[in-house]
Structures are given as structure tokens and as C-alpha cells.
VOBA-909936 format. One line per field, with one value per atom (N, C-alpha, C): residue number from 1; x negated, y negated, z negated. Coordinates in Angstrom, 2 decimals. Layout:
roti c(NUM,...)
x c(X,...)
y c(Y,...)
z c(Z,...)
//
This chain:
roti c(1,1,1,2,2,2,3,3,3,4,4,4,5,5,5,6,6,6,7,7,7,8,8,8,9,9,9,10,10,10,11,11,11,12,12,12,13,13,13,14,14,14,15,15,15,16,16,16,17,17,17,18,18,18,19,19,19,20,20,20,21,21,21,22,22,22,23,23,23,24,24,24,25,25,25,26,26,26,27,27,27,28,28,28,29,29,29,30,30,30,31,31,31,32,32,32,33,33,33,34,34,34,35,35,35,36,36,36,37,37,37,38,38,38,39,39,39,40,40,40,41,41,41,42,42,42,43,43,43,44,44,44,45,45,45,46,46,46,47,47,47,48,48,48,49,49,49,50,50,50,51,51,51,52,52,52,53,53,53,54,54,54,55,55,55,56,56,56,57,57,57,58,58,58,59,59,59,60,60,60,61,61,61,62,62,62,63,63,63,64,64,64,65,65,65,66,66,66,67,67,67,68,68,68,69,69,69,70,70,70,71,71,71,72,72,72,73,73,73,74,74,74,75,75,75,76,76,76,77,77,77,78,78,78,79,79,79,80,80,80,81,81,81,82,82,82,83,83,83,84,84,84,85,85,85,86,86,86,87,87,87,88,88,88,89,89,89,90,90,90,91,91,91,92,92,92,93,93,93,94,94,94,95,95,95,96,96,96,97,97,97,98,98,98,99,99,99,100,100,100,101,101,101,102,102,102,103,103,103,104,104,104,105,105,105,106,106,106,107,107,107,108,108,108,109,109,109,110,110,110,111,111,111,112,112,112,113,113,113,114,114,114,115,115,115,116,116,116,117,117,117,118,118,118,119,119,119,120,120,120,121,121,121,122,122,122,123,123,123,124,124,124,125,125,125,126,126,126,127,127,127,128,128,128,129,129,129,130,130,130,131,131,131,132,132,132,133,133,133,134,134,134,135,135,135,136,136,136,137,137,137,138,138,138,139,139,139,140,140,140,141,141,141,142,142,142,143,143,143,144,144,144,145,145,145,146,146,146,147,147,147,148,148,148,149,149,149,150,150,150,151,151,151,152,152,152,153,153,153,154,154,154,155,155,155,156,156,156,157,157,157,158,158,158,159,159,159,160,160,160,161,161,161,162,162,162,163,163,163,164,164,164,165,165,165,166,166,166,167,167,167,168,168,168,169,169,169,170,170,170,171,171,171,172,172,172,173,173,173,174,174,174,175,175,175,176,176,176)
x c(-66.11,-66.92,-67.06,-67.43,-67.53,-67.42,-66.62,-66.54,-68.34,-69.43,-70.94,-71.42,-71.02,-72.40,-71.85,-70.42,-70.24,-71.12,-70.66,-71.16,-72.83,-73.83,-75.06,-74.83,-74.01,-74.71,-74.30,-73.37,-73.07,-74.32,-74.81,-75.54,-77.72,-77.37,-78.84,-78.44,-76.92,-76.39,-76.65,-76.98,-76.61,-75.33,-75.57,-74.02,-73.40,-73.89,-72.89,-71.83,-71.58,-71.62,-69.68,-69.66,-69.89,-67.85,-68.96,-67.19,-66.88,-67.90,-67.37,-66.25,-65.90,-65.02,-63.94,-64.23,-63.35,-61.86,-62.78,-62.16,-61.73,-62.38,-61.71,-60.76,-60.56,-60.07,-59.06,-59.50,-59.05,-58.02,-56.65,-55.18,-54.40,-55.39,-55.39,-55.43,-56.75,-56.29,-55.30,-54.83,-53.85,-53.06,-52.00,-50.54,-50.91,-52.28,-52.21,-51.60,-52.62,-52.92,-51.19,-50.90,-48.75,-48.49,-48.39,-47.47,-48.03,-48.58,-48.68,-48.04,-47.47,-46.93,-47.46,-49.13,-49.49,-48.99,-48.49,-47.66,-47.90,-49.01,-48.95,-50.94,-51.07,-51.92,-52.86,-53.06,-54.64,-54.83,-54.30,-54.40,-54.61,-54.54,-54.24,-55.26,-55.74,-57.49,-58.25,-58.37,-59.42,-59.25,-58.22,-57.95,-58.74,-58.55,-59.78,-60.70,-61.50,-62.94,-63.18,-62.61,-63.10,-62.68,-62.33,-62.28,-63.74,-63.63,-64.74,-66.73,-66.13,-67.86,-67.73,-66.63,-66.65,-67.22,-66.79,-66.83,-68.63,-69.33,-70.88,-71.09,-70.79,-71.82,-71.15,-70.64,-70.40,-70.47,-70.86,-71.08,-72.09,-73.21,-74.02,-73.17,-72.24,-71.88,-70.18,-70.19,-69.10,-69.99,-69.27,-69.52,-69.01,-69.47,-68.10,-67.75,-67.92,-67.35,-66.72,-66.12,-65.06,-63.79,-64.07,-63.28,-63.80,-62.78,-63.08,-63.87,-64.09,-64.31,-63.53,-62.88,-61.62,-60.93,-60.59,-59.43,-60.83,-62.14,-62.94,-62.37,-63.07,-62.58,-60.76,-59.81,-58.39,-57.85,-59.64,-59.24,-59.21,-60.50,-61.13,-59.95,-59.74,-59.29,-57.41,-56.62,-55.64,-56.36,-56.99,-57.47,-58.44,-58.81,-58.54,-57.65,-56.81,-54.80,-55.25,-54.41,-54.21,-54.72,-56.46,-56.48,-56.43,-56.76,-55.88,-55.19,-53.82,-52.66,-52.47,-53.05,-53.81,-54.45,-54.81,-55.78,-54.62,-54.58,-53.72,-51.86,-51.56,-49.88,-49.68,-50.16,-49.68,-49.33,-50.16,-49.31,-48.34,-48.56,-47.53,-45.85,-45.51,-44.34,-43.00,-43.44,-42.00,-42.61,-40.94,-40.93,-40.15,-40.89,-40.01,-39.28,-37.86,-37.36,-37.55,-37.47,-37.72,-36.06,-35.72,-33.74,-34.01,-33.94,-34.11,-32.44,-32.00,-30.84,-29.76,-29.92,-29.07,-27.67,-26.23,-25.33,-26.08,-27.00,-26.83,-27.71,-28.35,-28.81,-29.85,-29.85,-30.97,-32.10,-31.96,-34.29,-34.59,-35.91,-36.37,-35.67,-35.21,-35.57,-36.62,-37.00,-37.66,-37.60,-37.12,-36.26,-37.53,-37.99,-38.21,-38.26,-39.74,-39.46,-38.69,-38.57,-38.33,-36.45,-35.93,-34.48,-34.34,-35.34,-34.60,-34.33,-35.57,-36.04,-34.62,-34.40,-33.28,-30.84,-31.97,-30.51,-29.93,-31.51,-31.08,-30.98,-31.23,-30.57,-29.60,-28.02,-27.04,-26.19,-27.11,-26.24,-25.97,-25.03,-24.58,-25.65,-26.22,-26.83,-26.38,-26.76,-28.56,-28.83,-28.35,-27.82,-29.46,-29.69,-30.50,-31.93,-32.13,-32.74,-33.43,-32.86,-33.46,-33.91,-32.71,-33.69,-35.02,-34.75,-36.22,-37.13,-36.77,-37.89,-38.64,-37.35,-37.43,-38.98,-38.34,-38.31,-39.42,-39.64,-40.24,-41.55,-41.34,-42.84,-42.63,-41.87,-42.96,-42.74,-41.49,-42.00,-40.68,-41.11,-41.35,-39.39,-37.82,-37.16,-37.08,-37.85,-38.09,-37.94,-39.15,-39.90,-38.36,-38.59,-36.62,-36.09,-35.33,-34.55,-34.74,-36.75,-36.07,-36.25,-36.73,-36.36,-35.57,-34.92,-32.61,-32.76,-32.52,-32.04,-30.72,-30.62,-30.31,-30.35,-29.53,-30.42,-31.08,-31.48,-32.49,-30.63,-30.01,-28.77,-28.73,-27.68,-27.59,-28.09,-29.42,-30.33,-30.01,-30.32,-30.47,-28.60,-27.82,-26.23,-25.88,-26.78,-27.07,-27.20,-28.73,-29.93,-28.77,-27.95,-27.19,-26.52,-25.51,-23.91,-24.87,-26.24,-26.91,-27.52,-27.61,-28.03,-26.78,-25.79,-24.43,-24.16,-23.51,-23.77,-24.62,-26.25,-27.11,-26.71,-26.21,-26.28,-25.55,-23.22,-23.03,-22.94,-23.74,-24.70,-25.49,-26.74,-26.69,-26.83,-24.76,-24.66,-23.74,-23.23,-22.32,-23.23,-23.89,-24.99,-25.86,-25.28,-26.01,-27.79,-27.57,-29.56,-29.76,-28.81,-28.99,-28.25)
y c(52.71,52.17,52.02,52.54,52.26,51.12,50.88,48.86,48.96,50.06,49.65,49.76,49.92,50.51,47.97,47.71,46.51,45.58,45.75,44.51,44.88,46.14,45.68,45.53,45.41,44.70,42.78,42.55,41.07,40.62,41.53,40.65,40.62,41.91,41.92,40.47,39.97,39.45,39.50,40.71,40.78,40.44,40.17,39.22,40.22,42.00,42.81,42.57,42.00,42.34,41.81,40.46,39.63,40.73,40.91,41.49,43.22,43.89,45.08,44.51,43.17,42.78,42.58,42.04,41.18,42.07,43.62,44.13,45.54,45.79,46.83,45.49,44.26,43.37,41.86,42.36,41.04,41.20,42.72,42.78,41.82,42.67,42.19,40.44,39.60,38.71,38.01,37.97,37.82,37.86,38.39,39.22,38.48,37.59,36.90,35.30,35.31,33.74,33.33,34.70,34.38,34.05,34.82,35.03,32.78,33.07,31.51,30.35,30.57,29.69,29.10,29.69,29.04,29.79,29.43,30.23,29.19,28.52,28.05,29.01,29.75,30.76,29.91,29.24,28.61,28.25,27.35,27.29,28.57,29.99,30.64,31.85,31.29,31.72,30.98,29.57,28.61,29.79,29.80,30.00,30.97,32.26,33.60,33.20,32.09,32.17,31.79,30.70,29.84,30.79,32.51,33.34,34.69,33.96,35.29,33.98,32.60,32.44,32.49,32.67,32.40,33.30,34.40,36.39,35.88,35.60,35.88,35.28,34.16,33.10,33.96,34.58,34.64,36.06,37.16,38.00,38.48,38.38,37.89,38.61,37.64,37.25,38.36,38.88,41.33,41.84,41.68,42.69,43.94,44.52,45.85,46.52,46.42,46.69,46.10,44.37,43.88,44.60,44.90,44.40,45.73,46.59,47.39,45.69,46.09,44.84,44.82,44.96,45.32,44.21,44.57,43.11,41.64,42.15,40.59,39.82,40.73,39.73,39.13,40.31,39.48,38.82,38.11,37.28,36.26,36.06,34.87,34.79,35.63,35.87,34.55,35.00,34.58,32.89,32.73,30.81,30.57,31.19,30.56,30.16,31.23,30.21,29.54,29.13,28.52,27.54,26.99,25.92,25.56,26.02,26.03,24.66,25.72,25.46,23.47,23.44,22.30,21.09,21.88,21.23,20.20,21.17,20.48,19.91,20.69,20.32,18.82,18.00,16.51,16.55,17.26,17.53,17.95,19.15,19.92,19.51,18.75,18.97,18.46,18.41,18.44,19.09,20.03,20.59,20.23,20.28,19.00,20.01,20.06,21.21,19.80,21.43,20.75,21.52,20.97,20.04,20.33,20.73,20.78,20.80,19.96,20.59,20.90,19.91,20.56,19.35,20.13,19.44,18.70,19.41,19.33,17.55,17.93,16.38,16.17,14.92,14.53,14.18,14.50,13.34,14.94,14.90,15.73,15.32,16.35,15.74,15.91,15.03,15.79,16.38,16.93,17.37,18.64,17.92,19.27,20.48,20.67,22.64,23.63,23.40,24.28,24.04,22.66,22.52,23.23,23.51,24.23,25.27,26.06,27.16,27.18,27.22,27.29,27.83,26.36,25.89,27.69,27.68,28.55,30.33,30.67,31.28,31.15,29.98,30.42,30.84,30.60,30.78,32.25,33.82,34.72,35.52,36.82,37.06,37.55,37.73,37.56,36.41,35.45,33.33,33.49,33.61,33.34,33.76,35.09,35.91,34.52,34.79,34.16,32.66,31.92,30.92,31.15,31.74,31.77,31.52,33.12,33.39,32.12,32.04,30.57,29.57,29.15,27.25,27.59,28.50,28.35,29.54,30.80,31.21,31.27,30.74,29.96,30.85,32.22,32.96,33.14,33.39,33.39,34.20,33.00,33.34,36.06,35.47,36.89,37.81,37.46,38.44,38.27,37.22,37.61,38.68,37.73,39.48,41.01,40.91,42.16,43.47,42.57,42.67,43.21,42.07,42.17,43.24,43.65,44.86,43.39,42.49,41.68,40.90,40.85,39.90,38.47,38.09,36.84,35.81,35.37,34.74,34.54,36.23,36.11,34.94,35.58,34.90,33.09,32.37,31.21,30.58,31.38,31.05,30.89,32.45,32.05,31.41,30.36,29.47,28.05,27.80,26.72,26.70,27.84,28.02,28.04,28.44,28.19,27.34,26.19,24.97,23.94,24.07,23.51,23.49,25.04,25.07,24.32,24.49,23.97,22.55,21.58,20.37,20.46,21.04,20.69,21.11,21.67,21.50,21.14,19.92,19.16,18.12,17.68,17.03,16.07,17.66,18.20,17.19,17.69,17.85,16.29,15.43,14.01,13.57,14.74,15.51,14.02,14.43,14.40,12.24)
z c(23.32,23.07,21.36,20.57,19.12,18.69,17.59,17.45,16.52,15.70,15.85,17.01,18.25,18.85,19.45,19.70,20.44,19.30,17.83,17.35,16.75,17.08,16.95,18.72,19.74,20.81,20.30,19.78,19.54,18.76,17.67,16.69,17.40,18.14,19.28,20.23,19.83,21.44,22.92,22.90,24.62,25.81,26.08,27.52,27.87,27.44,27.98,27.28,26.01,25.14,25.14,25.22,25.44,26.68,27.63,29.01,28.13,27.17,26.69,25.20,24.25,23.88,24.36,25.45,26.64,26.84,26.92,27.75,27.14,25.91,24.37,24.45,23.53,23.20,23.54,24.44,25.03,25.45,25.38,25.13,23.66,22.74,21.07,21.14,21.40,21.68,22.65,23.57,24.00,23.63,22.89,21.94,20.58,20.40,18.77,20.26,20.91,21.59,21.50,22.18,22.83,21.20,19.65,19.28,18.53,18.83,17.77,19.34,19.53,20.46,21.68,22.19,23.12,24.64,25.03,26.82,28.13,27.88,29.33,29.49,30.62,31.13,30.54,30.92,30.75,30.12,28.85,27.28,27.26,27.09,26.00,26.97,27.45,28.76,27.43,27.51,26.42,25.38,25.00,23.62,23.14,24.23,24.08,24.59,25.46,25.21,24.26,22.36,21.58,20.93,20.88,20.34,20.22,21.24,21.84,21.34,22.02,21.34,19.44,18.67,17.63,17.23,17.63,17.13,17.66,18.43,19.50,18.03,17.23,17.02,15.48,14.39,14.10,13.26,14.26,14.37,12.90,12.89,11.60,10.31,10.05,9.17,9.17,9.78,9.37,8.21,7.62,5.94,5.87,6.32,6.34,5.08,3.79,3.09,2.72,3.46,3.25,4.18,5.31,6.00,7.58,8.28,9.87,10.74,11.67,12.41,13.22,14.21,14.45,13.58,11.63,11.31,11.17,11.03,11.38,12.51,13.59,14.71,15.59,14.36,14.44,13.48,12.33,11.40,12.99,12.97,13.75,15.10,16.09,16.36,15.98,14.55,14.28,14.14,13.45,12.83,13.82,15.05,16.61,17.43,16.99,17.86,17.20,15.65,14.64,14.50,14.87,15.39,16.41,17.70,19.06,18.62,18.08,17.99,17.53,16.47,15.10,16.22,17.00,18.17,19.25,19.35,21.09,20.59,19.84,19.56,20.95,20.25,20.58,22.05,22.59,24.13,25.16,23.36,23.22,23.11,21.93,21.10,22.28,23.60,24.50,25.22,25.93,27.45,28.01,29.39,30.10,31.03,31.17,31.79,33.46,34.51,35.87,36.67,36.49,37.07,38.70,38.84,40.89,41.07,41.74,41.76,41.05,40.67,38.59,38.87,38.29,37.92,36.89,35.51,34.25,34.05,35.39,35.19,36.69,37.46,38.08,37.95,36.68,37.01,35.26,35.01,34.52,32.64,32.41,30.63,29.74,29.11,27.60,26.57,26.06,24.09,24.10,22.48,20.97,22.14,21.89,22.37,21.92,20.12,19.94,19.90,19.80,20.26,21.29,22.79,24.03,23.59,22.77,22.71,21.99,20.61,19.37,20.81,21.49,21.82,22.53,24.09,24.69,24.76,22.97,22.70,22.32,22.37,21.71,22.68,24.50,25.34,25.08,25.83,26.53,27.01,26.74,27.68,28.84,30.59,30.36,30.46,30.32,30.81,29.98,28.91,27.93,27.95,28.59,29.51,29.73,31.08,31.99,31.67,31.30,31.25,30.38,29.64,28.86,29.93,30.73,31.74,33.05,33.18,34.18,33.26,31.95,31.65,30.72,29.97,28.71,29.36,30.22,29.84,31.77,32.73,33.79,34.53,34.66,35.60,36.74,38.01,39.16,39.73,40.07,40.50,40.94,41.41,41.89,41.05,39.65,38.84,38.12,37.64,36.61,37.44,38.68,39.01,39.17,39.20,39.33,37.47,37.13,36.17,34.97,35.54,35.25,35.55,36.81,38.08,38.43,39.28,39.19,40.33,41.41,42.49,42.01,43.61,44.03,43.18,44.64,44.57,42.49,42.10,40.48,40.00,40.07,38.96,39.34,40.42,41.41,40.13,40.59,40.00,38.57,37.55,36.60,35.50,36.72,35.55,36.13,37.77,37.01,36.31,35.64,35.44,33.51,33.17,32.64,32.12,32.84,32.44,32.37,33.00,32.69,31.67,30.93,29.58,28.39,28.76,27.81,27.97,28.42,29.04,28.02,28.60,26.89,25.37,25.38,24.57,23.22,24.70,24.24,24.27,24.51,25.01,23.15,23.04,22.02,20.74,21.05,19.30,19.45,20.54,21.11,21.00,21.67,21.97,23.20,24.20,25.32,25.90)
//
């Protein structure tokens, strides 16, 4: 569907425009939202709902002399994602690692999100990627094993070793 047709449907408040907007631009919206730091799937979906609502409300303000329609909705999407992060950031300032059955700690730890991400990035590959996928992205061990083409047992062993190394890094810097 052409941008102009979608724009006309939004202006005339046709319900089908929302479905078409999501099918045509939903992937872009999700990409923009995730790039602002929103990683929880529910939050991503909530933010995308906010984006669609704002596009629905602001469609009449589109001026084709200033920008294309896709640029217009991209700017709305970025603005909504940033607003969403600002509005909900107080709930995201810590990252809780579930350290079950671990030699690192036998309890949950809560540390500033950015510190954890920085420390994970200091680990050697593929341990850095495994911890990032497991604890930051929340992916299943079976998915991680398949994506890295290693066994599930190997992923568990690497998680265990990487958590120990992470503990060493965090303890050295006085964070733990």
C-alpha cells in the first residue's frame, strides 16, 4: 500500500488504517523502541501502541512540504519511545540477575543496568554474548545454544563461568 493511501485512511479515521500501519511499519517501530533501551516485550508493545495512537491523533498535522509520511511517522515513533523511557525509567534503573544455583551468589543482586551491560561487554566472546542474550534479552538457553551453534550443556557451563568472572569484575571495583 502506498504511503498516500495509508495517510488518507488515517485522516478519514478508518479502523483498517491501524492494521495497515502496524503491518507496514510495525517492524520499524519495534526497532526504534528497542534502540531507545526498552527491552521488555510488554513495554515494547505498550510503546508501539502509544506510537500508533499518536500517529492516529496527529495524522492531520502531516505536511508533505516538510517531509515524507514515513519521516513523519518515524519522528513520532522516536519521540514516543523517548517519552516512554523518560516516563518509565524510574522502574528500569536496576537490572536483577537471577543467579540461581550459582557460585557467584546465592541470592539475587540488583545493580545499575548500565554497569552490568558494561561489565558483560568486558568478558571474552562468546561468554559476553551468552550473558547478554540470557540476562539482558531474556532469551532461552536452547535458543542461545542454537544461535551460537553450541550445545545446551556448553551454554550452561559458560553461563556459570561467566557469572563467576562477572563477580570478580564487580567485586574488584567494589560494586558487590
